[in-house]
mmCIF file of the N, C-alpha and C atoms, coordinates in Angstrom:
data_MODEL
# 
_entry.id   MODEL 
# 
loop_
_atom_site.group_PDB 
_atom_site.id 
_atom_site.type_symbol 
_atom_site.label_atom_id 
_atom_site.label_alt_id 
_atom_site.label_comp_id 
_atom_site.label_asym_id 
_atom_site.label_entity_id 
_atom_site.label_seq_id 
_atom_site.pdbx_PDB_ins_code 
_atom_site.Cartn_x 
_atom_site.Cartn_y 
_atom_site.Cartn_z 
_atom_site.occupancy 
_atom_site.B_iso_or_equiv 
_atom_site.pdbx_formal_charge 
_atom_site.auth_seq_id 
_atom_site.auth_comp_id 
_atom_site.auth_asym_id 
_atom_site.auth_atom_id 
_atom_site.pdbx_PDB_model_num 
ATOM 1   N N  . MET A 1 1  ? -31.445 7.362   -73.164 1.00 0.00 ? 1  MET A N  1 
ATOM 2   C CA . MET A 1 1  ? -32.555 7.085   -72.258 1.00 0.00 ? 1  MET A CA 1 
ATOM 3   C C  . MET A 1 1  ? -33.595 6.242   -73.000 1.00 0.00 ? 1  MET A C  1 
ATOM 4   N N  . SER A 1 2  ? -33.962 5.106   -72.427 1.00 0.00 ? 2  SER A N  1 
ATOM 5   C CA . SER A 1 2  ? -34.953 4.236   -73.064 1.00 0.00 ? 2  SER A CA 1 
ATOM 6   C C  . SER A 1 2  ? -36.355 4.558   -72.579 1.00 0.00 ? 2  SER A C  1 
ATOM 7   N N  . GLN A 1 3  ? -37.323 4.278   -73.432 1.00 0.00 ? 3  GLN A N  1 
ATOM 8   C CA . GLN A 1 3  ? -38.724 4.499   -73.081 1.00 0.00 ? 3  GLN A CA 1 
ATOM 9   C C  . GLN A 1 3  ? -39.452 3.175   -73.084 1.00 0.00 ? 3  GLN A C  1 
ATOM 10  N N  . GLU A 1 4  ? -40.370 3.014   -72.164 1.00 0.00 ? 4  GLU A N  1 
ATOM 11  C CA . GLU A 1 4  ? -41.238 1.837   -72.140 1.00 0.00 ? 4  GLU A CA 1 
ATOM 12  C C  . GLU A 1 4  ? -42.355 2.046   -73.156 1.00 0.00 ? 4  GLU A C  1 
ATOM 13  N N  . ILE A 1 5  ? -42.606 1.028   -73.959 1.00 0.00 ? 5  ILE A N  1 
ATOM 14  C CA . ILE A 1 5  ? -43.677 1.096   -74.946 1.00 0.00 ? 5  ILE A CA 1 
ATOM 15  C C  . ILE A 1 5  ? -44.929 0.468   -74.351 1.00 0.00 ? 5  ILE A C  1 
ATOM 16  N N  . GLU A 1 6  ? -46.024 1.166   -74.389 1.00 0.00 ? 6  GLU A N  1 
ATOM 17  C CA . GLU A 1 6  ? -47.296 0.656   -73.879 1.00 0.00 ? 6  GLU A CA 1 
ATOM 18  C C  . GLU A 1 6  ? -47.942 -0.223  -74.937 1.00 0.00 ? 6  GLU A C  1 
ATOM 19  N N  . TYR A 1 7  ? -48.311 -1.429  -74.550 1.00 0.00 ? 7  TYR A N  1 
ATOM 20  C CA . TYR A 1 7  ? -48.944 -2.323  -75.516 1.00 0.00 ? 7  TYR A CA 1 
ATOM 21  C C  . TYR A 1 7  ? -50.203 -2.982  -74.975 1.00 0.00 ? 7  TYR A C  1 
ATOM 22  N N  . ASN A 1 8  ? -50.570 -2.753  -73.716 1.00 0.00 ? 8  ASN A N  1 
ATOM 23  C CA . ASN A 1 8  ? -51.819 -3.247  -73.132 1.00 0.00 ? 8  ASN A CA 1 
ATOM 24  C C  . ASN A 1 8  ? -52.108 -4.701  -73.493 1.00 0.00 ? 8  ASN A C  1 
ATOM 25  N N  . PHE A 1 9  ? -51.263 -5.600  -73.049 1.00 0.00 ? 9  PHE A N  1 
ATOM 26  C CA . PHE A 1 9  ? -51.413 -7.020  -73.354 1.00 0.00 ? 9  PHE A CA 1 
ATOM 27  C C  . PHE A 1 9  ? -52.443 -7.680  -72.444 1.00 0.00 ? 9  PHE A C  1 
ATOM 28  N N  . THR A 1 10 ? -53.333 -8.497  -73.038 1.00 0.00 ? 10 THR A N  1 
ATOM 29  C CA . THR A 1 10 ? -54.340 -9.269  -72.322 1.00 0.00 ? 10 THR A CA 1 
ATOM 30  C C  . THR A 1 10 ? -54.144 -10.739 -72.662 1.00 0.00 ? 10 THR A C  1 
ATOM 31  N N  . GLU A 1 11 ? -54.034 -11.602 -71.654 1.00 0.00 ? 11 GLU A N  1 
ATOM 32  C CA . GLU A 1 11 ? -53.775 -13.024 -71.894 1.00 0.00 ? 11 GLU A CA 1 
ATOM 33  C C  . GLU A 1 11 ? -54.967 -13.798 -72.429 1.00 0.00 ? 11 GLU A C  1 
ATOM 34  N N  . GLU A 1 12 ? -56.162 -13.429 -72.032 1.00 0.00 ? 12 GLU A N  1 
ATOM 35  C CA . GLU A 1 12 ? -57.385 -14.129 -72.472 1.00 0.00 ? 12 GLU A CA 1 
ATOM 36  C C  . GLU A 1 12 ? -58.322 -13.118 -73.116 1.00 0.00 ? 12 GLU A C  1 
ATOM 37  N N  . TYR A 1 13 ? -58.201 -12.924 -74.424 1.00 0.00 ? 13 TYR A N  1 
ATOM 38  C CA . TYR A 1 13 ? -59.020 -11.956 -75.137 1.00 0.00 ? 13 TYR A CA 1 
ATOM 39  C C  . TYR A 1 13 ? -60.254 -12.649 -75.696 1.00 0.00 ? 13 TYR A C  1 
ATOM 40  N N  . GLN A 1 14 ? -61.418 -12.053 -75.510 1.00 0.00 ? 14 GLN A N  1 
ATOM 41  C CA . GLN A 1 14 ? -62.682 -12.693 -75.872 1.00 0.00 ? 14 GLN A CA 1 
ATOM 42  C C  . GLN A 1 14 ? -62.949 -12.737 -77.376 1.00 0.00 ? 14 GLN A C  1 
ATOM 43  N N  . ASN A 1 15 ? -62.525 -11.738 -78.124 1.00 0.00 ? 15 ASN A N  1 
ATOM 44  C CA . ASN A 1 15 ? -62.771 -11.684 -79.567 1.00 0.00 ? 15 ASN A CA 1 
ATOM 45  C C  . ASN A 1 15 ? -61.749 -12.586 -80.271 1.00 0.00 ? 15 ASN A C  1 
ATOM 46  N N  . GLU A 1 16 ? -62.153 -13.787 -80.649 1.00 0.00 ? 16 GLU A N  1 
ATOM 47  C CA . GLU A 1 16 ? -61.227 -14.769 -81.218 1.00 0.00 ? 16 GLU A CA 1 
ATOM 48  C C  . GLU A 1 16 ? -60.528 -14.265 -82.483 1.00 0.00 ? 16 GLU A C  1 
ATOM 49  N N  . GLU A 1 17 ? -61.195 -13.455 -83.276 1.00 0.00 ? 17 GLU A N  1 
ATOM 50  C CA . GLU A 1 17 ? -60.608 -12.944 -84.521 1.00 0.00 ? 17 GLU A CA 1 
ATOM 51  C C  . GLU A 1 17 ? -59.405 -12.039 -84.281 1.00 0.00 ? 17 GLU A C  1 
ATOM 52  N N  . LYS A 1 18 ? -59.296 -11.471 -83.074 1.00 0.00 ? 18 LYS A N  1 
ATOM 53  C CA . LYS A 1 18 ? -58.208 -10.542 -82.758 1.00 0.00 ? 18 LYS A CA 1 
ATOM 54  C C  . LYS A 1 18 ? -57.229 -11.130 -81.735 1.00 0.00 ? 18 LYS A C  1 
ATOM 55  N N  . GLN A 1 19 ? -57.246 -12.438 -81.573 1.00 0.00 ? 19 GLN A N  1 
ATOM 56  C CA . GLN A 1 19 ? -56.308 -13.084 -80.655 1.00 0.00 ? 19 GLN A CA 1 
ATOM 57  C C  . GLN A 1 19 ? -54.937 -13.212 -81.309 1.00 0.00 ? 19 GLN A C  1 
ATOM 58  N N  . CYS A 1 20 ? -53.908 -13.353 -80.490 1.00 0.00 ? 20 CYS A N  1 
ATOM 59  C CA . CYS A 1 20 ? -52.526 -13.471 -80.967 1.00 0.00 ? 20 CYS A CA 1 
ATOM 60  C C  . CYS A 1 20 ? -52.365 -14.492 -82.094 1.00 0.00 ? 20 CYS A C  1 
ATOM 61  N N  . GLN A 1 21 ? -53.057 -15.593 -81.994 1.00 0.00 ? 21 GLN A N  1 
ATOM 62  C CA . GLN A 1 21 ? -52.909 -16.659 -82.984 1.00 0.00 ? 21 GLN A CA 1 
ATOM 63  C C  . GLN A 1 21 ? -53.267 -16.219 -84.403 1.00 0.00 ? 21 GLN A C  1 
ATOM 64  N N  . HIS A 1 22 ? -53.938 -15.077 -84.556 1.00 0.00 ? 22 HIS A N  1 
ATOM 65  C CA . HIS A 1 22 ? -54.320 -14.547 -85.863 1.00 0.00 ? 22 HIS A CA 1 
ATOM 66  C C  . HIS A 1 22 ? -53.522 -13.292 -86.246 1.00 0.00 ? 22 HIS A C  1 
ATOM 67  N N  . CYS A 1 23 ? -52.487 -12.995 -85.467 1.00 0.00 ? 23 CYS A N  1 
ATOM 68  C CA . CYS A 1 23 ? -51.656 -11.805 -85.698 1.00 0.00 ? 23 CYS A CA 1 
ATOM 69  C C  . CYS A 1 23 ? -50.432 -12.168 -86.536 1.00 0.00 ? 23 CYS A C  1 
ATOM 70  N N  . ASP A 1 24 ? -49.978 -11.245 -87.375 1.00 0.00 ? 24 ASP A N  1 
ATOM 71  C CA . ASP A 1 24 ? -48.807 -11.537 -88.212 1.00 0.00 ? 24 ASP A CA 1 
ATOM 72  C C  . ASP A 1 24 ? -47.491 -11.551 -87.431 1.00 0.00 ? 24 ASP A C  1 
ATOM 73  N N  . SER A 1 25 ? -47.495 -11.160 -86.164 1.00 0.00 ? 25 SER A N  1 
ATOM 74  C CA . SER A 1 25 ? -46.296 -11.216 -85.313 1.00 0.00 ? 25 SER A CA 1 
ATOM 75  C C  . SER A 1 25 ? -46.224 -12.498 -84.485 1.00 0.00 ? 25 SER A C  1 
ATOM 76  N N  . PHE A 1 26 ? -47.245 -13.326 -84.575 1.00 0.00 ? 26 PHE A N  1 
ATOM 77  C CA . PHE A 1 26 ? -47.336 -14.548 -83.779 1.00 0.00 ? 26 PHE A CA 1 
ATOM 78  C C  . PHE A 1 26 ? -46.543 -15.678 -84.432 1.00 0.00 ? 26 PHE A C  1 
ATOM 79  N N  . LEU A 1 27 ? -45.667 -16.298 -83.658 1.00 0.00 ? 27 LEU A N  1 
ATOM 80  C CA . LEU A 1 27 ? -44.873 -17.441 -84.115 1.00 0.00 ? 27 LEU A CA 1 
ATOM 81  C C  . LEU A 1 27 ? -45.117 -18.606 -83.177 1.00 0.00 ? 27 LEU A C  1 
ATOM 82  N N  . GLU A 1 28 ? -45.285 -19.791 -83.735 1.00 0.00 ? 28 GLU A N  1 
ATOM 83  C CA . GLU A 1 28 ? -45.538 -20.978 -82.921 1.00 0.00 ? 28 GLU A CA 1 
ATOM 84  C C  . GLU A 1 28 ? -44.574 -22.078 -83.332 1.00 0.00 ? 28 GLU A C  1 
ATOM 85  N N  . GLU A 1 29 ? -43.853 -22.593 -82.344 1.00 0.00 ? 29 GLU A N  1 
ATOM 86  C CA . GLU A 1 29 ? -42.937 -23.708 -82.561 1.00 0.00 ? 29 GLU A CA 1 
ATOM 87  C C  . GLU A 1 29 ? -43.227 -24.754 -81.503 1.00 0.00 ? 29 GLU A C  1 
ATOM 88  N N  . GLY A 1 30 ? -43.913 -25.815 -81.909 1.00 0.00 ? 30 GLY A N  1 
ATOM 89  C CA . GLY A 1 30 ? -44.307 -26.841 -80.936 1.00 0.00 ? 30 GLY A CA 1 
ATOM 90  C C  . GLY A 1 30 ? -45.275 -26.274 -79.936 1.00 0.00 ? 30 GLY A C  1 
ATOM 91  N N  . ARG A 1 31 ? -44.913 -26.348 -78.666 1.00 0.00 ? 31 ARG A N  1 
ATOM 92  C CA . ARG A 1 31 ? -45.780 -25.815 -77.600 1.00 0.00 ? 31 ARG A CA 1 
ATOM 93  C C  . ARG A 1 31 ? -45.465 -24.374 -77.244 1.00 0.00 ? 31 ARG A C  1 
ATOM 94  N N  . LYS A 1 32 ? -44.420 -23.804 -77.827 1.00 0.00 ? 32 LYS A N  1 
ATOM 95  C CA . LYS A 1 32 ? -43.999 -22.452 -77.497 1.00 0.00 ? 32 LYS A CA 1 
ATOM 96  C C  . LYS A 1 32 ? -44.594 -21.450 -78.475 1.00 0.00 ? 32 LYS A C  1 
ATOM 97  N N  . CYS A 1 33 ? -45.193 -20.385 -77.956 1.00 0.00 ? 33 CYS A N  1 
ATOM 98  C CA . CYS A 1 33 ? -45.772 -19.316 -78.758 1.00 0.00 ? 33 CYS A CA 1 
ATOM 99  C C  . CYS A 1 33 ? -45.037 -18.020 -78.416 1.00 0.00 ? 33 CYS A C  1 
ATOM 100 N N  . PHE A 1 34 ? -44.700 -17.258 -79.437 1.00 0.00 ? 34 PHE A N  1 
ATOM 101 C CA . PHE A 1 34 ? -43.859 -16.081 -79.263 1.00 0.00 ? 34 PHE A CA 1 
ATOM 102 C C  . PHE A 1 34 ? -44.379 -14.928 -80.112 1.00 0.00 ? 34 PHE A C  1 
ATOM 103 N N  . CYS A 1 35 ? -44.250 -13.712 -79.585 1.00 0.00 ? 35 CYS A N  1 
ATOM 104 C CA . CYS A 1 35 ? -44.618 -12.508 -80.333 1.00 0.00 ? 35 CYS A CA 1 
ATOM 105 C C  . CYS A 1 35 ? -43.335 -11.835 -80.804 1.00 0.00 ? 35 CYS A C  1 
ATOM 106 N N  . SER A 1 36 ? -43.156 -11.728 -82.121 1.00 0.00 ? 36 SER A N  1 
ATOM 107 C CA . SER A 1 36 ? -41.948 -11.105 -82.657 1.00 0.00 ? 36 SER A CA 1 
ATOM 108 C C  . SER A 1 36 ? -41.970 -9.580  -82.510 1.00 0.00 ? 36 SER A C  1 
ATOM 109 N N  . GLU A 1 37 ? -43.120 -8.992  -82.286 1.00 0.00 ? 37 GLU A N  1 
ATOM 110 C CA . GLU A 1 37 ? -43.230 -7.543  -82.078 1.00 0.00 ? 37 GLU A CA 1 
ATOM 111 C C  . GLU A 1 37 ? -42.811 -7.172  -80.653 1.00 0.00 ? 37 GLU A C  1 
ATOM 112 N N  . LEU A 1 38 ? -43.301 -7.932  -79.666 1.00 0.00 ? 38 LEU A N  1 
ATOM 113 C CA . LEU A 1 38 ? -43.008 -7.643  -78.261 1.00 0.00 ? 38 LEU A CA 1 
ATOM 114 C C  . LEU A 1 38 ? -41.775 -8.377  -77.740 1.00 0.00 ? 38 LEU A C  1 
ATOM 115 N N  . ASN A 1 39 ? -41.327 -9.391  -78.472 1.00 0.00 ? 39 ASN A N  1 
ATOM 116 C CA . ASN A 1 39 ? -40.199 -10.232 -78.056 1.00 0.00 ? 39 ASN A CA 1 
ATOM 117 C C  . ASN A 1 39 ? -40.450 -10.922 -76.717 1.00 0.00 ? 39 ASN A C  1 
ATOM 118 N N  . ILE A 1 40 ? -41.654 -11.471 -76.566 1.00 0.00 ? 40 ILE A N  1 
ATOM 119 C CA . ILE A 1 40 ? -42.014 -12.218 -75.360 1.00 0.00 ? 40 ILE A CA 1 
ATOM 120 C C  . ILE A 1 40 ? -42.824 -13.453 -75.749 1.00 0.00 ? 40 ILE A C  1 
ATOM 121 N N  . ASP A 1 41 ? -42.850 -14.436 -74.851 1.00 0.00 ? 41 ASP A N  1 
ATOM 122 C CA . ASP A 1 41 ? -43.741 -15.581 -75.012 1.00 0.00 ? 41 ASP A CA 1 
ATOM 123 C C  . ASP A 1 41 ? -45.165 -15.114 -74.739 1.00 0.00 ? 41 ASP A C  1 
ATOM 124 N N  . VAL A 1 42 ? -46.100 -15.574 -75.548 1.00 0.00 ? 42 VAL A N  1 
ATOM 125 C CA . VAL A 1 42 ? -47.503 -15.182 -75.406 1.00 0.00 ? 42 VAL A CA 1 
ATOM 126 C C  . VAL A 1 42 ? -48.399 -16.399 -75.567 1.00 0.00 ? 42 VAL A C  1 
ATOM 127 N N  . PRO A 1 43 ? -49.595 -16.374 -74.973 1.00 0.00 ? 43 PRO A N  1 
ATOM 128 C CA . PRO A 1 43 ? -50.562 -17.438 -75.230 1.00 0.00 ? 43 PRO A CA 1 
ATOM 129 C C  . PRO A 1 43 ? -51.284 -17.158 -76.549 1.00 0.00 ? 43 PRO A C  1 
ATOM 130 N N  . PRO A 1 44 ? -51.743 -18.180 -77.252 1.00 0.00 ? 44 PRO A N  1 
ATOM 131 C CA . PRO A 1 44 ? -52.451 -17.957 -78.518 1.00 0.00 ? 44 PRO A CA 1 
ATOM 132 C C  . PRO A 1 44 ? -53.733 -17.161 -78.350 1.00 0.00 ? 44 PRO A C  1 
ATOM 133 N N  . THR A 1 45 ? -54.292 -17.132 -77.152 1.00 0.00 ? 45 THR A N  1 
ATOM 134 C CA . THR A 1 45 ? -55.559 -16.444 -76.895 1.00 0.00 ? 45 THR A CA 1 
ATOM 135 C C  . THR A 1 45 ? -55.374 -15.003 -76.431 1.00 0.00 ? 45 THR A C  1 
ATOM 136 N N  . GLY A 1 46 ? -54.149 -14.497 -76.432 1.00 0.00 ? 46 GLY A N  1 
ATOM 137 C CA . GLY A 1 46 ? -53.874 -13.135 -75.981 1.00 0.00 ? 46 GLY A CA 1 
ATOM 138 C C  . GLY A 1 46 ? -54.204 -12.088 -77.033 1.00 0.00 ? 46 GLY A C  1 
ATOM 139 N N  . HIS A 1 47 ? -53.966 -10.821 -76.673 1.00 0.00 ? 47 HIS A N  1 
ATOM 140 C CA . HIS A 1 47 ? -54.188 -9.696  -77.580 1.00 0.00 ? 47 HIS A CA 1 
ATOM 141 C C  . HIS A 1 47 ? -53.427 -8.487  -77.035 1.00 0.00 ? 47 HIS A C  1 
ATOM 142 N N  . CYS A 1 48 ? -52.914 -7.637  -77.965 1.00 0.00 ? 48 CYS A N  1 
ATOM 143 C CA . CYS A 1 48 ? -52.312 -6.376  -77.542 1.00 0.00 ? 48 CYS A CA 1 
ATOM 144 C C  . CYS A 1 48 ? -52.594 -5.306  -78.596 1.00 0.00 ? 48 CYS A C  1 
ATOM 145 N N  . ASP A 1 49 ? -52.169 -4.077  -78.300 1.00 0.00 ? 49 ASP A N  1 
ATOM 146 C CA . ASP A 1 49 ? -52.419 -2.943  -79.191 1.00 0.00 ? 49 ASP A CA 1 
ATOM 147 C C  . ASP A 1 49 ? -51.658 -3.028  -80.515 1.00 0.00 ? 49 ASP A C  1 
ATOM 148 N N  . PHE A 1 50 ? -50.662 -3.895  -80.611 1.00 0.00 ? 50 PHE A N  1 
ATOM 149 C CA . PHE A 1 50 ? -49.888 -4.049  -81.846 1.00 0.00 ? 50 PHE A CA 1 
ATOM 150 C C  . PHE A 1 50 ? -50.475 -5.081  -82.798 1.00 0.00 ? 50 PHE A C  1 
ATOM 151 N N  . PHE A 1 51 ? -51.661 -5.586  -82.502 1.00 0.00 ? 51 PHE A N  1 
ATOM 152 C CA . PHE A 1 51 ? -52.287 -6.624  -83.335 1.00 0.00 ? 51 PHE A CA 1 
ATOM 153 C C  . PHE A 1 51 ? -52.418 -6.168  -84.789 1.00 0.00 ? 51 PHE A C  1 
ATOM 154 N N  . ARG A 1 52 ? -51.946 -7.042  -85.705 1.00 0.00 ? 52 ARG A N  1 
ATOM 155 C CA . ARG A 1 52 ? -52.128 -6.850  -87.144 1.00 0.00 ? 52 ARG A CA 1 
ATOM 156 C C  . ARG A 1 52 ? -52.577 -8.185  -87.717 1.00 0.00 ? 52 ARG A C  1 
ATOM 157 N N  . SER A 1 53 ? -53.725 -8.198  -88.340 1.00 0.00 ? 53 SER A N  1 
ATOM 158 C CA . SER A 1 53 ? -54.295 -9.435  -88.883 1.00 0.00 ? 53 SER A CA 1 
ATOM 159 C C  . SER A 1 53 ? -53.415 -10.011 -89.984 1.00 0.00 ? 53 SER A C  1 
ATOM 160 N N  . ARG A 1 54 ? -53.325 -11.338 -90.030 1.00 0.00 ? 54 ARG A N  1 
ATOM 161 C CA . ARG A 1 54 ? -52.558 -12.023 -91.081 1.00 0.00 ? 54 ARG A CA 1 
ATOM 162 C C  . ARG A 1 54 ? -53.205 -11.891 -92.450 1.00 0.00 ? 54 ARG A C  1 
ATOM 163 N N  . ASP A 1 55 ? -54.487 -11.618 -92.477 1.00 0.00 ? 55 ASP A N  1 
ATOM 164 C CA . ASP A 1 55 ? -55.231 -11.544 -93.755 1.00 0.00 ? 55 ASP A CA 1 
ATOM 165 C C  . ASP A 1 55 ? -54.845 -10.348 -94.565 1.00 0.00 ? 55 ASP A C  1 
# 
């Protein structure tokens, strides 16, 4: 039996420091942006509960 994981994804997050583009799961190839944690395409300005800063 599989379980759905809650990640509360927001496409336009106001706090720029915590946007997808600054997360260690964020991958960008050309115009395509992808989250390796969620395995979905994401906008660079998004945010979810799995955010981990690259720093």
